[in-house]
C-alpha distance (Angstrom), angle and dihedral (degrees) to the residues before:
residue distance angle dihedral
M1 . . .
L2 3.79 . .
E3 3.79 90.0 .
I4 3.83 85.3 74.7
C5 3.81 87.0 61.3
S6 3.80 88.4 58.4
L7 3.80 89.6 52.5
V8 3.82 89.1 51.0
T9 3.81 91.4 48.5
G10 3.80 90.6 54.3
M11 3.81 90.0 51.4
V12 3.82 99.1 46.4
D13 3.81 96.2 39.8
A14 3.83 89.3 51.4
V15 3.80 89.1 51.2
S16 3.79 93.4 46.0
F17 3.79 96.8 45.8
N18 3.79 95.4 42.8
N19 3.81 94.6 47.9
W20 3.80 104.8 28.9
G21 3.80 105.5 19.6
T22 3.81 91.2 -121.2
F23 3.80 136.7 98.9
V24 3.78 121.9 -128.1
G25 3.79 96.9 -168.1
M26 3.80 108.2 23.8
Q27 3.80 100.6 67.4
T28 3.82 93.9 173.7
G29 3.80 87.8 69.2
N30 3.79 90.6 47.6
T31 3.79 91.1 51.6
V32 3.79 90.1 53.6
L33 3.81 91.1 47.5
L34 3.82 89.6 49.2
G35 3.79 89.4 53.8
L36 3.79 91.4 49.5
S37 3.81 90.5 49.2
T38 3.82 90.5 65.3
A39 3.83 85.8 69.1
T40 3.82 91.0 43.3
L41 3.79 90.4 -106.3
P42 2.98 137.6 177.5
A43 3.80 87.8 41.5
S44 3.80 89.6 -152.1
Q45 3.82 92.3 61.2
P46 3.83 108.8 61.4
H47 3.83 91.9 167.1
A48 3.80 97.6 46.4
A49 3.80 93.5 115.9
V50 3.81 91.7 54.8
T51 3.76 97.5 43.4
T52 3.81 94.8 46.3
I53 3.81 93.6 46.2
V54 3.79 90.4 49.7
S55 3.78 91.7 47.8
I56 3.81 95.7 47.4
G57 3.80 91.6 44.3
S58 3.80 94.2 48.3
F59 3.79 90.8 46.8
I60 3.80 92.7 52.0
V61 3.83 93.4 46.2
G62 3.84 90.6 48.9
A63 3.81 91.4 52.3
Y64 3.81 92.8 42.4
L65 3.79 94.7 51.5
T66 3.79 91.8 45.8
F67 3.79 91.2 54.2
L68 3.82 90.5 43.4
V69 3.81 92.7 53.7
A70 3.78 91.0 45.4
R71 3.80 91.0 54.5
Q72 3.76 90.2 52.9
F73 3.75 94.3 50.1
T74 3.80 134.7 25.1
P75 3.84 103.4 -68.1
L76 3.78 96.3 -146.1
R77 3.77 100.2 40.7
R78 3.76 112.2 125.6
L79 3.82 91.6 -121.9
T80 3.81 92.1 53.4
L81 3.82 92.6 51.6
L82 3.80 92.4 42.7
Q83 3.81 90.6 54.2
S84 3.80 90.5 48.7
F85 3.79 96.8 51.0
L86 3.81 92.5 40.0
A87 3.81 91.0 53.2
Q88 3.83 89.5 48.7
T89 3.82 89.1 51.7
L90 3.78 93.3 50.1
L91 3.77 92.6 48.6
I92 3.82 90.9 55.6
V93 3.78 89.1 47.2
L94 3.83 88.6 53.0
A95 3.81 90.4 53.1
A96 3.81 90.2 48.6
L97 3.78 90.9 51.7
L98 3.79 91.3 50.2
A99 3.81 88.1 54.8
V100 3.81 94.7 44.7
T101 3.85 92.4 51.7
G102 3.78 91.6 48.3
I103 3.80 94.5 -116.9
T104 3.80 88.5 120.8
P105 3.83 114.2 50.1
Q106 3.79 120.9 -126.7
D107 3.79 127.0 -144.7
H108 3.79 104.8 -131.3
G109 3.78 109.5 -163.0
G110 3.76 99.5 8.5
V111 3.78 95.5 -94.4
G112 3.79 95.7 131.3
D113 3.79 94.6 -117.4
T114 3.81 92.6 144.2
L115 3.81 99.0 56.4
G116 3.79 94.4 86.5
D117 3.79 92.4 55.7
I118 3.79 112.6 91.9
S119 3.81 90.4 -155.0
I120 3.83 88.3 77.9
V121 3.79 85.7 85.2
V122 3.82 92.6 68.7
A123 3.81 99.2 79.3
I124 3.82 95.7 39.9
P125 3.85 99.9 78.9
P126 3.83 98.0 59.4
L127 3.81 92.5 45.4
A128 3.81 94.6 45.8
F129 3.81 91.6 42.9
Q130 3.80 91.8 54.9
S131 3.82 90.4 46.5
G132 3.81 88.4 56.4
M133 3.77 89.9 48.9
Q134 3.77 89.4 49.3
I135 3.79 97.4 54.2
A136 3.79 90.5 43.4
T137 3.80 90.1 54.0
S138 3.82 90.8 51.0
R139 3.83 87.8 54.7
L140 3.79 92.1 48.4
L141 3.80 89.3 52.5
G142 3.83 89.0 54.4
L143 3.76 93.6 -118.3
N144 3.80 99.5 129.5
E145 3.77 90.2 157.1
L146 3.83 87.5 67.7
P147 3.80 107.5 58.2
T148 3.85 86.5 160.5
C149 3.81 93.9 -157.7
V150 3.80 103.7 61.9
L151 3.80 135.5 32.1
T152 3.80 105.8 -167.3
S153 3.81 94.4 92.4
S154 3.78 90.4 40.5
Y155 3.80 91.9 54.9
A156 3.83 90.3 50.4
D157 3.79 91.8 47.4
I158 3.77 91.7 49.2
A159 3.80 90.5 51.1
G160 3.80 91.5 46.5
D161 3.83 96.4 48.1
A162 3.77 107.9 119.2
K163 3.83 88.4 -154.8
L164 3.80 94.3 47.0
F165 3.82 93.8 127.0
T166 3.77 98.5 38.4
G167 3.79 124.3 108.0
L168 3.77 127.3 -77.0
D169 3.81 93.1 -73.7
N170 3.81 93.5 96.9
P171 3.82 105.6 92.7
K172 3.82 97.0 177.9
R173 3.81 93.0 52.5
N174 3.79 90.2 44.4
R175 3.79 92.6 52.2
R176 3.77 92.9 46.6
I177 3.84 92.8 51.1
A178 3.80 91.8 44.2
S179 3.81 90.3 50.8
A180 3.79 92.3 51.5
V181 3.81 93.9 47.2
L182 3.79 93.3 46.5
L183 3.79 94.1 48.1
L184 3.81 88.6 52.3
I185 3.80 90.7 47.1
G186 3.81 89.7 50.9
A187 3.79 91.4 52.5
I188 3.80 92.4 46.6
A189 3.78 92.5 49.0
S190 3.80 91.7 46.8
G191 3.79 91.5 50.6
W192 3.80 94.7 51.2
I193 3.79 92.9 44.4
M194 3.81 91.1 52.5
R195 3.78 91.4 43.9
S196 3.80 89.3 56.5
G197 3.78 87.4 65.5
V198 3.82 98.7 -121.5
G199 3.80 93.4 123.0
L200 3.75 136.8 -105.1
H201 3.78 92.2 -90.9
V202 3.83 88.6 73.3
V203 3.80 89.6 60.4
L204 3.79 90.7 48.9
W205 3.82 92.5 49.1
I206 3.80 89.1 53.6
A207 3.80 91.1 47.2
A208 3.81 90.0 50.3
G209 3.80 89.3 50.2
L210 3.80 91.2 53.3
K211 3.81 90.4 50.4
M212 3.78 89.5 50.1
M213 3.80 87.7 54.5
L214 3.80 87.0 58.3
V215 3.80 89.4 52.2
L216 3.80 89.7 54.1
G217 3.80 91.5 43.5
V218 3.81 92.7 53.4
W219 3.82 90.1 47.1
V220 3.79 93.8 52.0
M221 3.80 103.9 32.7
M222 3.76 99.5 40.5
E223 3.80 94.2 45.6
A224 3.78 87.8 69.1
V225 3.78 91.0 51.8
E226 3.81 94.5 47.6
T227 3.80 93.6 48.3
G228 3.76 89.5 52.2
E229 3.83 92.8 55.2
S230 3.77 131.0 77.2
G231 3.79 119.6 -81.7
H232 3.78 94.6 -80.4
G233 3.82 91.1 85.9
Q234 3.79 96.9 -135.5
F235 3.78 136.0 107.2
D236 3.76 137.7 -160.6
Q237 3.79 126.5 -99.7
G238 3.81 94.1 -103.3
Q239 3.77 91.4 58.4
A240 3.74 93.5 43.3
R241 3.78 95.6 56.0
T242 3.76 114.8 111.1
């Protein structure tokens, strides 16, 4: 199920970088851009310092609050995960609405004509916030091999897997490879959709739809797990993995 989150990351990061010169999921890239901004580079991105700080800050707050809520309640209860994925969906919907209404500028044609407009910062917080929630949720599920927002560690872990070339009975390797492939597919799909001229909000609507599928998946799949447990209504990490 979390592989879908990787697909969504590819889509929203492609939208964010293409239109606003900033990532909302891959915060390593934002940290590098923030460092470059101290030397007023790239020259084409006069607001890089603001956009990257907002993205990094929103990402951290999203992750922090997700962990905080999980500590107050049972992290792997169906209701907790439903609330997390539903909130992520609504935040992407908010970003799509900001684009549809014209509050957030769109780069039509990939020429970078939006980067000088400070209003590009408006849609970054909800997307970065939900990315922080997303990676925190993957940690709560115990699937550390699926960070869903970055692939550098996944590539290293794939290369270092002693059973890399064994059969299909290697779930961690399989999840890592699937995550990488789906993130790439998400970025490719996002790029071609935007190139078609229909607008970035279409990509965000699709991403929101995928997140809503996760909400429905948690509702259906985890209900069976909960009803099979004792009356406490919770389940262990092994049963919660999807």
